[in-house]
GUKE-485661 format. One record per residue (C-alpha): x, y, z. Coordinates in steps of 0.25 Angstrom, whole numbers, plus 5000, padded with zeros to 4 digits. Layout:
<recs>
<rec><east>X</east><north>Y</north><up>Z</up></rec>
...
</recs>
This chain:
<recs>
<rec><east>4882</east><north>4984</north><up>5035</up></rec>
<rec><east>4879</east><north>4974</north><up>5046</up></rec>
<rec><east>4875</east><north>4978</north><up>5060</up></rec>
<rec><east>4886</east><north>4981</north><up>5071</up></rec>
<rec><east>4887</east><north>4987</north><up>5085</up></rec>
<rec><east>4894</east><north>5000</north><up>5086</up></rec>
<rec><east>4903</east><north>5006</north><up>5097</up></rec>
<rec><east>4909</east><north>5019</north><up>5098</up></rec>
<rec><east>4919</east><north>5020</north><up>5110</up></rec>
<rec><east>4925</east><north>5034</north><up>5115</up></rec>
<rec><east>4938</east><north>5029</north><up>5119</up></rec>
<rec><east>4949</east><north>5019</north><up>5115</up></rec>
<rec><east>4947</east><north>5011</north><up>5128</up></rec>
<rec><east>4932</east><north>5009</north><up>5125</up></rec>
<rec><east>4935</east><north>5005</north><up>5110</up></rec>
<rec><east>4945</east><north>4995</north><up>5115</up></rec>
<rec><east>4936</east><north>4989</north><up>5125</up></rec>
<rec><east>4925</east><north>4988</north><up>5115</up></rec>
<rec><east>4934</east><north>4981</north><up>5105</up></rec>
<rec><east>4939</east><north>4972</north><up>5115</up></rec>
<rec><east>4925</east><north>4968</north><up>5120</up></rec>
<rec><east>4919</east><north>4967</north><up>5106</up></rec>
<rec><east>4931</east><north>4959</north><up>5101</up></rec>
<rec><east>4931</east><north>4954</north><up>5086</up></rec>
<rec><east>4916</east><north>4959</north><up>5083</up></rec>
<rec><east>4920</east><north>4974</north><up>5084</up></rec>
<rec><east>4928</east><north>4983</north><up>5075</up></rec>
<rec><east>4933</east><north>4996</north><up>5078</up></rec>
<rec><east>4930</east><north>5007</north><up>5068</up></rec>
<rec><east>4937</east><north>5021</north><up>5066</up></rec>
<rec><east>4934</east><north>5028</north><up>5054</up></rec>
<rec><east>4926</east><north>5016</north><up>5048</up></rec>
<rec><east>4931</east><north>5019</north><up>5034</up></rec>
<rec><east>4935</east><north>5004</north><up>5032</up></rec>
<rec><east>4927</east><north>4995</north><up>5041</up></rec>
<rec><east>4914</east><north>5002</north><up>5039</up></rec>
<rec><east>4915</east><north>5001</north><up>5024</up></rec>
<rec><east>4919</east><north>4986</north><up>5026</up></rec>
<rec><east>4907</east><north>4984</north><up>5035</up></rec>
<rec><east>4897</east><north>4990</north><up>5025</up></rec>
<rec><east>4902</east><north>4982</north><up>5014</up></rec>
<rec><east>4903</east><north>4969</north><up>5022</up></rec>
<rec><east>4918</east><north>4967</north><up>5020</up></rec>
<rec><east>4924</east><north>4969</north><up>5034</up></rec>
<rec><east>4938</east><north>4962</north><up>5035</up></rec>
<rec><east>4934</east><north>4955</north><up>5048</up></rec>
<rec><east>4921</east><north>4950</north><up>5053</up></rec>
<rec><east>4910</east><north>4961</north><up>5052</up></rec>
<rec><east>4911</east><north>4969</north><up>5065</up></rec>
<rec><east>4899</east><north>4967</north><up>5074</up></rec>
<rec><east>4904</east><north>4979</north><up>5082</up></rec>
<rec><east>4910</east><north>4992</north><up>5078</up></rec>
<rec><east>4918</east><north>5001</north><up>5088</up></rec>
<rec><east>4920</east><north>5015</north><up>5083</up></rec>
<rec><east>4933</east><north>5022</north><up>5086</up></rec>
<rec><east>4928</east><north>5036</north><up>5081</up></rec>
<rec><east>4925</east><north>5042</north><up>5095</up></rec>
<rec><east>4938</east><north>5039</north><up>5101</up></rec>
<rec><east>4946</east><north>5052</north><up>5100</up></rec>
<rec><east>4958</east><north>5045</north><up>5106</up></rec>
<rec><east>4960</east><north>5038</north><up>5093</up></rec>
<rec><east>4961</east><north>5050</north><up>5085</up></rec>
<rec><east>4972</east><north>5061</north><up>5083</up></rec>
<rec><east>4986</east><north>5064</north><up>5078</up></rec>
<rec><east>4997</east><north>5069</north><up>5086</up></rec>
<rec><east>5012</east><north>5071</north><up>5084</up></rec>
<rec><east>5025</east><north>5075</north><up>5091</up></rec>
<rec><east>5039</east><north>5073</north><up>5087</up></rec>
<rec><east>5042</east><north>5065</north><up>5099</up></rec>
<rec><east>5030</east><north>5055</north><up>5098</up></rec>
<rec><east>5027</east><north>5056</north><up>5083</up></rec>
<rec><east>5013</east><north>5055</north><up>5077</up></rec>
<rec><east>5001</east><north>5049</north><up>5084</up></rec>
<rec><east>4989</east><north>5046</north><up>5076</up></rec>
<rec><east>4976</east><north>5041</north><up>5082</up></rec>
<rec><east>4970</east><north>5029</north><up>5075</up></rec>
<rec><east>4957</east><north>5036</north><up>5074</up></rec>
<rec><east>4963</east><north>5048</north><up>5066</up></rec>
<rec><east>4957</east><north>5051</north><up>5053</up></rec>
<rec><east>4965</east><north>5049</north><up>5040</up></rec>
<rec><east>4961</east><north>5064</north><up>5036</up></rec>
<rec><east>4967</east><north>5069</north><up>5049</up></rec>
<rec><east>4980</east><north>5061</north><up>5047</up></rec>
<rec><east>4981</east><north>5065</north><up>5032</up></rec>
<rec><east>4980</east><north>5080</north><up>5036</up></rec>
<rec><east>4988</east><north>5080</north><up>5049</up></rec>
<rec><east>5000</east><north>5090</north><up>5047</up></rec>
<rec><east>5010</east><north>5082</north><up>5055</up></rec>
<rec><east>5007</east><north>5069</north><up>5048</up></rec>
<rec><east>5007</east><north>5076</north><up>5034</up></rec>
<rec><east>5021</east><north>5082</north><up>5038</up></rec>
<rec><east>5028</east><north>5071</north><up>5046</up></rec>
<rec><east>5020</east><north>5058</north><up>5041</up></rec>
<rec><east>5017</east><north>5061</north><up>5027</up></rec>
<rec><east>5014</east><north>5047</north><up>5023</up></rec>
<rec><east>5003</east><north>5045</north><up>5033</up></rec>
<rec><east>4996</east><north>5058</north><up>5029</up></rec>
<rec><east>4997</east><north>5053</north><up>5015</up></rec>
<rec><east>4991</east><north>5039</north><up>5018</up></rec>
<rec><east>4980</east><north>5045</north><up>5027</up></rec>
<rec><east>4976</east><north>5054</north><up>5016</up></rec>
<rec><east>4973</east><north>5043</north><up>5006</up></rec>
<rec><east>4964</east><north>5034</north><up>5014</up></rec>
<rec><east>4951</east><north>5033</north><up>5007</up></rec>
<rec><east>4943</east><north>5046</north><up>5004</up></rec>
<rec><east>4943</east><north>5059</north><up>5011</up></rec>
<rec><east>4931</east><north>5054</north><up>5019</up></rec>
<rec><east>4938</east><north>5042</north><up>5023</up></rec>
<rec><east>4950</east><north>5049</north><up>5028</up></rec>
<rec><east>4941</east><north>5058</north><up>5037</up></rec>
<rec><east>4935</east><north>5045</north><up>5043</up></rec>
<rec><east>4946</east><north>5034</north><up>5042</up></rec>
<rec><east>4956</east><north>5033</north><up>5053</up></rec>
<rec><east>4971</east><north>5029</north><up>5053</up></rec>
<rec><east>4968</east><north>5018</north><up>5063</up></rec>
<rec><east>4957</east><north>5012</north><up>5054</up></rec>
<rec><east>4967</east><north>5013</north><up>5042</up></rec>
<rec><east>4978</east><north>5005</north><up>5050</up></rec>
<rec><east>4968</east><north>4995</north><up>5057</up></rec>
<rec><east>4961</east><north>4992</north><up>5044</up></rec>
<rec><east>4975</east><north>4986</north><up>5040</up></rec>
<rec><east>4973</east><north>4987</north><up>5025</up></rec>
<rec><east>4986</east><north>4984</north><up>5018</up></rec>
<rec><east>4983</east><north>4997</north><up>5010</up></rec>
<rec><east>4980</east><north>5006</north><up>5022</up></rec>
<rec><east>4986</east><north>5020</north><up>5018</up></rec>
<rec><east>4990</east><north>5024</north><up>5032</up></rec>
<rec><east>4998</east><north>5011</north><up>5035</up></rec>
<rec><east>5010</east><north>5013</north><up>5026</up></rec>
<rec><east>5012</east><north>5028</north><up>5031</up></rec>
<rec><east>5011</east><north>5023</north><up>5046</up></rec>
<rec><east>5021</east><north>5011</north><up>5043</up></rec>
<rec><east>5032</east><north>5020</north><up>5038</up></rec>
<rec><east>5032</east><north>5029</north><up>5051</up></rec>
<rec><east>5032</east><north>5016</north><up>5060</up></rec>
<rec><east>5019</east><north>5019</north><up>5066</up></rec>
<rec><east>5015</east><north>5013</north><up>5079</up></rec>
<rec><east>5001</east><north>5008</north><up>5082</up></rec>
<rec><east>4995</east><north>5011</north><up>5096</up></rec>
<rec><east>4985</east><north>5000</north><up>5099</up></rec>
<rec><east>4975</east><north>5000</north><up>5110</up></rec>
<rec><east>4968</east><north>4988</north><up>5116</up></rec>
<rec><east>4962</east><north>4981</north><up>5128</up></rec>
<rec><east>4976</east><north>4978</north><up>5133</up></rec>
<rec><east>4981</east><north>4993</north><up>5131</up></rec>
<rec><east>4990</east><north>4999</north><up>5121</up></rec>
<rec><east>5000</east><north>4994</north><up>5112</up></rec>
<rec><east>5009</east><north>4999</north><up>5101</up></rec>
<rec><east>5014</east><north>4992</north><up>5088</up></rec>
<rec><east>5020</east><north>4997</north><up>5075</up></rec>
<rec><east>5011</east><north>4998</north><up>5063</up></rec>
<rec><east>5020</east><north>4987</north><up>5057</up></rec>
<rec><east>5014</east><north>4977</north><up>5066</up></rec>
<rec><east>5000</east><north>4982</north><up>5066</up></rec>
<rec><east>4995</east><north>4976</north><up>5052</up></rec>
<rec><east>4993</east><north>4961</north><up>5052</up></rec>
<rec><east>4987</east><north>4959</north><up>5038</up></rec>
<rec><east>4976</east><north>4965</north><up>5029</up></rec>
<rec><east>4966</east><north>4970</north><up>5039</up></rec>
<rec><east>4973</east><north>4964</north><up>5051</up></rec>
<rec><east>4980</east><north>4972</north><up>5062</up></rec>
<rec><east>4987</east><north>4968</north><up>5075</up></rec>
<rec><east>4975</east><north>4974</north><up>5083</up></rec>
<rec><east>4969</east><north>4965</north><up>5094</up></rec>
<rec><east>4955</east><north>4964</north><up>5098</up></rec>
<rec><east>4951</east><north>4977</north><up>5105</up></rec>
<rec><east>4963</east><north>4985</north><up>5100</up></rec>
<rec><east>4963</east><north>4998</north><up>5093</up></rec>
<rec><east>4974</east><north>5006</north><up>5085</up></rec>
<rec><east>4974</east><north>5019</north><up>5093</up></rec>
<rec><east>4985</east><north>5027</north><up>5087</up></rec>
<rec><east>4997</east><north>5027</north><up>5078</up></rec>
<rec><east>5010</east><north>5033</north><up>5082</up></rec>
<rec><east>5020</east><north>5037</north><up>5071</up></rec>
<rec><east>5035</east><north>5041</north><up>5075</up></rec>
<rec><east>5040</east><north>5055</north><up>5072</up></rec>
<rec><east>5047</east><north>5054</north><up>5058</up></rec>
<rec><east>5062</east><north>5057</north><up>5059</up></rec>
<rec><east>5067</east><north>5070</north><up>5052</up></rec>
<rec><east>5068</east><north>5068</north><up>5037</up></rec>
<rec><east>5056</east><north>5058</north><up>5036</up></rec>
<rec><east>5045</east><north>5059</north><up>5026</up></rec>
<rec><east>5035</east><north>5049</north><up>5021</up></rec>
<rec><east>5025</east><north>5046</north><up>5010</up></rec>
<rec><east>5013</east><north>5037</north><up>5007</up></rec>
<rec><east>5007</east><north>5034</north><up>4993</up></rec>
<rec><east>4997</east><north>5023</north><up>4989</up></rec>
<rec><east>4993</east><north>5019</north><up>4976</up></rec>
<rec><east>4978</east><north>5018</north><up>4973</up></rec>
<rec><east>4969</east><north>5019</north><up>4961</up></rec>
<rec><east>4962</east><north>5031</north><up>4967</up></rec>
<rec><east>4967</east><north>5042</north><up>4976</up></rec>
<rec><east>4957</east><north>5040</north><up>4987</up></rec>
<rec><east>4947</east><north>5029</north><up>4991</up></rec>
<rec><east>4956</east><north>5018</north><up>4987</up></rec>
<rec><east>4966</east><north>5007</north><up>4993</up></rec>
<rec><east>4981</east><north>5008</north><up>4991</up></rec>
<rec><east>4986</east><north>4998</north><up>4981</up></rec>
<rec><east>5000</east><north>5001</north><up>4987</up></rec>
<rec><east>5003</east><north>5011</north><up>4998</up></rec>
<rec><east>5018</east><north>5016</north><up>5001</up></rec>
<rec><east>5023</east><north>5023</north><up>5013</up></rec>
<rec><east>5037</east><north>5029</north><up>5014</up></rec>
<rec><east>5044</east><north>5036</north><up>5025</up></rec>
<rec><east>5059</east><north>5041</north><up>5024</up></rec>
<rec><east>5068</east><north>5048</north><up>5033</up></rec>
<rec><east>5079</east><north>5055</north><up>5025</up></rec>
<rec><east>5092</east><north>5062</north><up>5030</up></rec>
<rec><east>5101</east><north>5060</north><up>5018</up></rec>
<rec><east>5098</east><north>5045</north><up>5017</up></rec>
<rec><east>5085</east><north>5038</north><up>5021</up></rec>
<rec><east>5087</east><north>5035</north><up>5036</up></rec>
<rec><east>5073</east><north>5029</north><up>5038</up></rec>
<rec><east>5063</east><north>5023</north><up>5028</up></rec>
<rec><east>5049</east><north>5017</north><up>5029</up></rec>
<rec><east>5041</east><north>5011</north><up>5018</up></rec>
<rec><east>5028</east><north>5005</north><up>5019</up></rec>
<rec><east>5019</east><north>4998</north><up>5009</up></rec>
<rec><east>5004</east><north>4997</north><up>5009</up></rec>
<rec><east>4994</east><north>4988</north><up>5001</up></rec>
<rec><east>5006</east><north>4978</north><up>4997</up></rec>
<rec><east>5006</east><north>4968</north><up>5008</up></rec>
<rec><east>4995</east><north>4963</north><up>5018</up></rec>
<rec><east>4998</east><north>4975</north><up>5027</up></rec>
<rec><east>5005</east><north>4988</north><up>5025</up></rec>
<rec><east>5020</east><north>4985</north><up>5027</up></rec>
<rec><east>5033</east><north>4992</north><up>5029</up></rec>
<rec><east>5044</east><north>4989</north><up>5018</up></rec>
<rec><east>5057</east><north>4987</north><up>5026</up></rec>
<rec><east>5066</east><north>4983</north><up>5015</up></rec>
<rec><east>5062</east><north>4995</north><up>5008</up></rec>
<rec><east>5065</east><north>5004</north><up>5020</up></rec>
<rec><east>5079</east><north>4997</north><up>5022</up></rec>
<rec><east>5082</east><north>5000</north><up>5007</up></rec>
<rec><east>5079</east><north>5015</north><up>5009</up></rec>
<rec><east>5086</east><north>5017</north><up>5023</up></rec>
<rec><east>5100</east><north>5023</north><up>5022</up></rec>
<rec><east>5098</east><north>5027</north><up>5007</up></rec>
<rec><east>5099</east><north>5040</north><up>5001</up></rec>
<rec><east>5085</east><north>5043</north><up>4995</up></rec>
<rec><east>5085</east><north>5042</north><up>4980</up></rec>
<rec><east>5076</east><north>5037</north><up>4969</up></rec>
<rec><east>5084</east><north>5025</north><up>4967</up></rec>
<rec><east>5084</east><north>5021</north><up>4982</up></rec>
<rec><east>5069</east><north>5023</north><up>4982</up></rec>
<rec><east>5067</east><north>5015</north><up>4970</up></rec>
<rec><east>5075</east><north>5003</north><up>4976</up></rec>
<rec><east>5067</east><north>5004</north><up>4989</up></rec>
<rec><east>5054</east><north>5004</north><up>4981</up></rec>
<rec><east>5058</east><north>4991</north><up>4974</up></rec>
<rec><east>5060</east><north>4985</north><up>4988</up></rec>
<rec><east>5047</east><north>4990</north><up>4993</up></rec>
<rec><east>5040</east><north>4983</north><up>4981</up></rec>
<rec><east>5047</east><north>4970</north><up>4985</up></rec>
<rec><east>5042</east><north>4972</north><up>5000</up></rec>
<rec><east>5027</east><north>4973</north><up>4995</up></rec>
<rec><east>5018</east><north>4960</north><up>4994</up></rec>
<rec><east>5006</east><north>4965</north><up>4987</up></rec>
<rec><east>4994</east><north>4957</north><up>4984</up></rec>
<rec><east>4986</east><north>4958</north><up>4970</up></rec>
<rec><east>4972</east><north>4963</north><up>4970</up></rec>
<rec><east>4963</east><north>4971</north><up>4962</up></rec>
<rec><east>4971</east><north>4984</north><up>4965</up></rec>
<rec><east>4984</east><north>4979</north><up>4960</up></rec>
<rec><east>4993</east><north>4968</north><up>4958</up></rec>
<rec><east>5005</east><north>4964</north><up>4967</up></rec>
<rec><east>5015</east><north>4969</north><up>4956</up></rec>
<rec><east>5008</east><north>4982</north><up>4954</up></rec>
<rec><east>5008</east><north>4985</north><up>4969</up></rec>
<rec><east>5023</east><north>4981</north><up>4970</up></rec>
<rec><east>5025</east><north>4991</north><up>4958</up></rec>
<rec><east>5018</east><north>5002</north><up>4966</up></rec>
<rec><east>5026</east><north>4999</north><up>4979</up></rec>
<rec><east>5039</east><north>5002</north><up>4971</up></rec>
<rec><east>5034</east><north>5014</north><up>4964</up></rec>
<rec><east>5027</east><north>5020</north><up>4976</up></rec>
<rec><east>5038</east><north>5017</north><up>4986</up></rec>
<rec><east>5048</east><north>5025</north><up>4977</up></rec>
<rec><east>5039</east><north>5036</north><up>4976</up></rec>
<rec><east>5036</east><north>5037</north><up>4991</up></rec>
<rec><east>5051</east><north>5036</north><up>4994</up></rec>
<rec><east>5054</east><north>5048</north><up>4985</up></rec>
<rec><east>5042</east><north>5056</north><up>4991</up></rec>
<rec><east>5046</east><north>5053</north><up>5006</up></rec>
<rec><east>5061</east><north>5057</north><up>5002</up></rec>
<rec><east>5056</east><north>5070</north><up>4996</up></rec>
<rec><east>5048</east><north>5073</north><up>5008</up></rec>
<rec><east>5059</east><north>5069</north><up>5018</up></rec>
<rec><east>5068</east><north>5079</north><up>5011</up></rec>
<rec><east>5059</east><north>5090</north><up>5012</up></rec>
</recs>
């Protein structure tokens, strides 16, 4: 590992001021489970950071709160293990608990943060599909103040986000799910832990006789995690059934644009999208019906 300068601000404002002042030579670090490994191995996605700004001391970036009126707030510095174990998330945002519960090893989940997982912008990020299906909003803090954007506009490409120099992802806001809503997340990996998703599927359904609201998201099958709008449209207004879910899963496979690499061919990934989407739709419907 090459030498670098280390900063440890205590507040969001201090961190933003440092990042704005240091510009391109500085990188923020939360849990460090991605960038520190990349720095040790000399394979950082961007130029090797000359300065590291630790966010670990900033308590305002951590924490989980929920109200029926305002929904769920998750600080960007909240650890994966806290998210996976939180009772409200496990009950009301099942897919997010499932995604956070498979990020790396147990040690990784005790260090890694949801903000780091999102800002790393890997197409295979396990919390991205669960966040996309609940229409998550990103609260971003920077030199000019705060701004809010939907997560669908946050990712710009592999390893790329909309964050400008000096900006930080401060928190994520998730609306309260309507009554009769349930969600599910599943990824395919060769190993249960310590592996990267070959395909990740997130599904949320609101059911009251018919499917009144549907969200489907796909991970690791496009340059960024994506929603599947044609699949969602094919589900809404339909009575839940295996046939409806099978047809929607076919549509989801057509919305994927996977690459071929050592972990799987494009055809294999499309097949997984079809099989896993049908499976997750059935599971979400079962959960929504109690």
